[in-house]
N, C-alpha and C positions, 0 to 999 in steps of 0.2 A: 544373267543367262549368257553362258555358251553353248554350242551345241557343237561335235569332232564328231563327221562321220569315215569310217574305212573300210572299202567292199560292203560287205551287210551288216558292220560293227557301225555302233552308233550312243555313244557320248553324251548323256549330257548335264550339264556342271551351272551347278547351280551357288553362288554365292549369297547366304546375310548375315545378320546378323545373330537370330539365332534360330536352332536344329527347328522347333514348329514353324519357323518362319522360310527354313527354306522346305520343306515337306506340304507346307500350300503353297509355294511355286512350284513343285515339285509334282505337282495334283494336275493342278488346272495345264501343267506346260502340255504330260504324261494324256490329257483326256486331248487334247489339245489334237494329239501326233495321233492317236490308239481314233482321232473321228477321221485325223486326215488319211491314211493307210484303208479303213475302210469303206470310202470313196473310192482308193484307188485300189482295192481288192488286194491288200498288204494286211500281215496276218503280223503281229511281234510275239515272240515266245515266253510269256509270262513264267515260265520254265529256266529260260537263255538272260533274262534281266537282273542284276543284281541294282542293290542301294549298298552301298561303304560313303562314310561321312571322312571328309577329309581332315585332320585340324593336329597342331604342333601346339597345340597347349588342348593343355585339361580344363573342362564345361562343368561345372555345374547344373548345368537341366541334366534329363532324360536324355540317353545318345538309344535307345531304338524310337525307329520310326516306321510310321505308317503310311505308305508310301504304294500306291494303287498302278495296276499298267492292264486292263481290261477290266476290271472292277475283279483283281486279286491283289492281295497282300506280293508286295515282294520282297526277296529277301535280303535281310542285312547282313550284310559281310565285312571283314575286316582287311583284306585282302584279295585281291581278281588278276588275272591275269586276263589280258587286254591286243587285239590284233597277234603277233607276230611272234609273242613272245613274253614284253612288259608283263611283269608281276607286279604288281603298285600295293601299297598297303597306306591306312585310314595316315599314318603318319609323315611316312609319304620319303622313310627312313633308303629303301631300294635293300633295305636287307636282305630281303626275302629275294628281292628280284634275282642282287647281285647271288650265293646260296643258289639258285635255283638254273643259274648260267653257267655261275663255274661247275657245276655238279656235271649237266651238260658237256663244256670240253674237257672234264675228269672222262667223262664215257667215250667223248672223241678220239682223244691220245692214249686211256690206255688200246680202245684198236685198234688207232697207227699204228700201236708199239706193236704190236701182236701181227702184224704187218708187213710191216719193218723185218722183222724179226724170220716169219715164215718166207719172204722176199731175199734175203740173206742179208739183210739190213737197203735202204733205201737209200739214196742217192743225197744230195743235203737240197739239191737244186728241187728233187722230187719238193723232201719233206713243206721245204720255203713253201712250194708253189700252193700244198693242203696246209699250211699256217696260218697265211692269207687267202686261202678260199674259203676256208673254212673256219677256225678256230679263232680267227682276229673278226670275223663279222660277227660272232654269237658274244665279239667281249662286248664290241663297241654296237651292237643294239641298243636301241632306246637312248644313249649317252648322251645326244638335243635332249630331251627330260629332263633325263637328269639334272646337266646342270643350265636348264632353264628351271627346275623345282627349285635347289638351292641358292639363288640370286638372292 
């Protein structure tokens, strides 16, 4: 099991031979985390919490999980958005993330294009500053995760 926290977001990753084994481990760990949270006067939201199975291969077993937080069944999803915009899908293809970022960049470029027309054209240096400050970070955000997952 591995736990990753960022600000007020928490990811628990469990590796197991079967989905049922992962489900059992997850339920035990979530009950421990819930008890800790209660002792520290913190409450994790069941509505915001999600379950996603990550695998690149087809499984013959049932894929619906029964994982609980605060005695409430968590919603199982096929993709989710985590922290500052990374989108993960259950096959770790990052196709959804790439499409999402491409759409964001397209909107930004369109807005810049309109601005350039309104201001009789922005100079090359100003466009480069906008590109390096806004567009490039969008494109590169999460790149270490993509690379690591494809090794």
